[in-house]
N, C-alpha and C positions, 0 to 999 in steps of 0.2 A: 409224540406221535408213535403209534405202534409200528414196529419195523416191517411187519407183513403188509401194512397199508401203503407203504412207499412204492412208487412206481420204480421200474428197473433202473432208470437213469439216476433217480434220487438215491436209491439204495447203493448204487455203485459209487456215487460221490461221497456218501456217508462212510462207506468202507474204505475208500481211498484216504480220506482224512484220518480215520481210525488207524489204518495201516501205516500212514506216514509217521504218526507219533509212535506207533508200535515198533517200527524199524529203529528209530532213535533210542527208544527204551531198551530194546533187545540188544543192539550192538554195544551200547554203553554199559549194559548189565554185566558184561564180562569184567568190567572194572569195579563196579560198586556192589554187585550182588554178594550177600554174605555166604552163599552156598550154591552148589550145583542145582539143588532143588529150586532155588530162586530163579535160575536161568529158565527152567521149565515153566514156572509160573508166568514170568514176563513173556516168554514166547507164546504160550497158549492164549493168554488174555490180550496181549497187545498185537499179535500177529496171526496166529493160527485161526482163532475164532472169526475175526472179520473176513479173512480169506475163505473160510469154510462157508460163509454166507453168500459168497459171490462166485468163486472160481468153478465149483462143480456144476454150476448152472449156466456157464458161458460156453460158447462154441470155441473149441481149442484153436489157437493161432500160435504157430511155432515161435514166431518172432516176439509175441507178447510174453512168452514164457522162457525166454533166454536162448532159444535156438539150440545150436550145437553145444553151447556151453553147458546147458542143462542136460541135454541128451547124453553127452559123453560122461558127465558126472553120475547120472542115474544108471547108466549102463554098468559102470564099475560097481556102484552100490548094489545093483541088482545081482551081479555075480557073487558079491559078498553075502547077500541074503541066501541065495541058492547053496552057497558053500556050507551053510549051517546044516544042510541035510546030511553031509558026511563029516561034519564037525560035531555038533550036538543037536539032533533033530528037534529036541524039545525047545530049543531057542529060536526056532524059525519065526514064531510070532513076535518075539522081541526084535529081531532084525527087520522084519517086515514093517513094524511100526517105526523104526529108525529110518527106514527108506521113505516112509510117508513124511516124517518130520523134515528130512533133507529135501524132499520134493517140494513141500510147501514153502520152505525157505527160498530155494532157488527159483521156483516158478513165481512165488509171491512177490519177491523183491523185483523180479523182472517185469511182472504185470504192473506193479506200482510205478516203476520208472518209465514204462511205455505210455502211461497215462498222465503222469505228473512228474515234474522235474524234482529230483532229489537234491536238497541243499547240502552238498558235501562239505562246504566250508563250515557251515554251522555244526555238522556232525563232528568234524575234526576239532572244532573249538570246544565243544561239550566234552569230547573225549579227553582233551588236554586238561581242561579245568578239573574234571572229575579225577583224572589221574594224579594231578597235583594234590588234591584234597585227600584222596584215599592213600596215596603214597606217604604224605606227611603224617597222617594219623596212624598208619601202620608202623612207620618208623618210630614215632614218638611213643606209642603204646608198647611196642616190643622192647625197645632199648631203655625204657624206664624200669624194666624188670630184668634185663639181661645185659651182659657186657657187649661192647661193640665187636668183640671177636666172634660172637655167635652169628650163624647165618640167619638172616632176616626171615621171620615167619609172619605172614599177614593175617588179617581178620576177614578178608573177603574171599571170594572163590579162588583168588590167587593166594593160596595159603602156603603151599609148599615153596621152598626157596627157588627151585628151578622154574616153577610156574610163575612166581613173582617176576623173575627176570624176563620171562617170555611175554607176559602181559604188559608190563611197564616198558619193556624194550620196544614192543610194537608201537605203543603210544609215543615213546620218545623219538622213534625214527620218523613218525609222521610229523611231529613238531619240527624235527631237523629239516625235513624236505621243505616244509612251509617256510622255514627261516632262509633257505637257499632261494626260494621262489619269490620272496618278498620284494616289493617294488622300492621300498625305502630302507635306509640303514636303521632307522628307529624301529620299524616294524620287525625287521630281521633280528635285531638285538633282543626284542621281547620273546620271539619264538625260540631263539637260541638259549636264552636264560631258562625258559621253560623246559627245553631239552635237557639241560644240565641238571635241573631239579628232578626231572623224571628219571634220570640215570642214577640217582642216589639209591633207590630201592634195588636197581639192577646191580650196582657195585656191592652193596651190603648183602645181597643174596649169595655172593661169591660163586655165581654160576658161570662157568667158562664158555660153554657152548653158545648161549645167547649173547655173551660179550663178543665172541668172535663173529657171530652173525651180524651184530650191530656194526662192527668195524667194516666188515665186507660190504654191507648195504649202504653205509654212510659214504664210503669211497665211491660206490656205484652212483649214488645220488649226486655227489659232487661232480663226477665226470659228466653226467647227463645234463645237469642244470647249468653248470659253469657260471656261478654267480659273479657279480661285479667284484673288482679288486678290493673295493672298500669293505664289502660284506665279508670277503674272505679274510682280510687282515683283522677286521673286528672279531670274527669268530676265533681265529687263531690266538689273538691276544687274550680274549676272555677265557677261552678253553685252557690256555697255558697257565693263566693266573689261578684258575680253579684247581687244576691238577697240582700245582706247586703248593698252594694253600692247604690242600687236603693232605699232602705228604708231610708238610712241615708241622701242621697243628693237630694232626690226628695220627693214630697208629695204623692208618690205612695200608701203607706199604707192607708192613709186617703181616697184617691180616690176609692180604691177597697172596703174598708169596708163600704163606703157610699151606695154601691149597696145592701148590706145585703144578706140575704139568702131567700128572698121571691120568690115565684113561678111566679111572674109577671102575675098573672091571668091564668097561664097555667092550673092549676088544675081545675079552674072553666070552662075554655074552653073545656078541655078534658071531663069533666062530662057532659056538654051540648051536645057535639058531640056524646058521647057514647050513650046517651039517644035517640038521633035522629037515630043513626045507628041501634039500636035495633028495630026500626020500620020496617026496611026491611033488616034483617040480612043475608039473603042468597045471594041476587043479588045486594043489595045496593040501594042508592038513584039515582045513575046514574052519568055519567061523564058530566061535563059542563066546557066550556072554561073559563067563568067568574065565578070562584068558590068561591067568597067571601061569608062569612057566616054572616047571621043575626041570632044571637043566643039570648036566653033570657038574657044572660049576656052582650050582646053588639054586635058591628059590628067588624069583624076580617077578615084579608086577607086570613087566612087558619087556620087549627086546631093546628098548631105548633107540629105536630107529624105525620110523613109520614105514619107510620103503622096504626094508628088510622084512618087517612083519607082514606087509601086504603079500610079498612073495611067499612067506611061510604059510599064511592062512589061505590065500586064494591062488597061489601058484603063478606061473608065467601069464596065464590068462588075466588074472586080476591085476597084476603089476602092469601089463601092457595097457589095459584099459585106464588104470589110474594115471599112468604117464601120458596117455592120449589126451585125457582131460587137461592135464597140466600143459601139454603142448598147444591145445586149443587156446588156452589163456595166454601163453607166451606169444603165439603167432599173431594175436590181435594187438600186441603191444605197440603203442604209439606214445612218445614222450610228451603228451599233451598235459597241460598244467593240472587239470582236475583228476586225471587218472594216475599220474605218476606216483603220488603218495600211496595209492592202493597197490600198485605193482611193487614198490619198495617194501611195503608191509608184507605182501605175499612172499617176496624173496626172502625177507627176514624169517618168516614163518617156516618156509620150506627148509632152510638151513637148520633152524631149531629142531624141526621134526627129524632131522637126520641123526641127532644125538640124544633125543629124549622124547619118545612117544610110542604109542601102539599104532595099529592100523588107522588110516584116515577115517574109515567108516565104522563108527561105534556110536554109543549114546551121546546125546548132546552134553558136552562138558567144556572145560576151559580151553581145550586144544582146538575147538572150533575157531577160536579167535585167531589162530595161526594160519588156518587154511580156508575153511568153508565160508567164513565171514568175508574176507577180502575177495575170495573167488566168486562168491555170489554177487557182490557189488560190482566187480569188474565185468562179469558176464552180463549183468543187467544194463550197465551203462554202455558197454561196447555194442550190444545188440541194439539198444535204442538209438545210439549215434549212427549206426549203419543204416537203420530204417529211415532216419531223418535225412541222410545224405543220398539215399537211393532215388533215382529219377522216378517221377510219378507219371 
């Protein structure tokens, strides 16, 4: 049947079904996509196109589109677009398009959740299974050609060792939260074993920032969930056995200690960027597409700190708006079962962004998985829950 011949209700239902599968494909693409271009393709085909057929023709309803979660995010992104006028005016078109991409993600996932329940459990399970498959193949392929002392490089969009740790660390922390929330010891053990297997790419990436973020958020999850004593003892036993086995039968201890505790020039980069940021502290130096940095300390791809980069590029105005969006997310926190993995995921991402990232608002890339993906899902679900609880 021709799409144009469908009545509005049928067209909406078709696009809801299309977008439901699109969300699943898009979120999991950060695990299995072979490149950043693959993320674009999945986003446009599975999410952007069906929403483009529906959203522009509907009467705007704030709660259908994520409410203040979306408004605060797009306000920060809007300032970043405007900042290109005093950064690199020729890039304003690039940043405006990124604003539209972000708007369609935030508004679209909220519209979907306001009309149809999102099966988070299935999403988590697909992420875990794909993470295990991609993690195993990446590990097997790389170390069939390199010694174990080399930092793991993957074949997917998570190719850089640090990005590998960030992507697989996010999936691992979700599996860990599910292991704590499990109703039975058997189910918990399956989730926990999956967690340990997902940690293998993280460990062999030798990335310390994501590792610290994992420890911090795992302890947070443990304090919030408070699992049964049987689950806690089981996890401690399996975890201890896994660590001891790895140290006894592999050279893992030597590999990890070789990295040391140095800051890898991050402290020097942060100092230089901070000094530059203070030259225009209110509005920043401006947004630019090619944002590589020529600093007194050297040439770098980015400041390795998203929050510092926001201050540098968009000044105090942009940083306040970015933190306002984060505050809106945090203020809505409730340790309910279906939302907790998303908040732990977001917390993990925010810590990772403190040690390795550029600004939050840039083109669609692997770093979206650390912030905009969980933030969009949280905003959509929290808004939908609030609407359902509101008196009629």
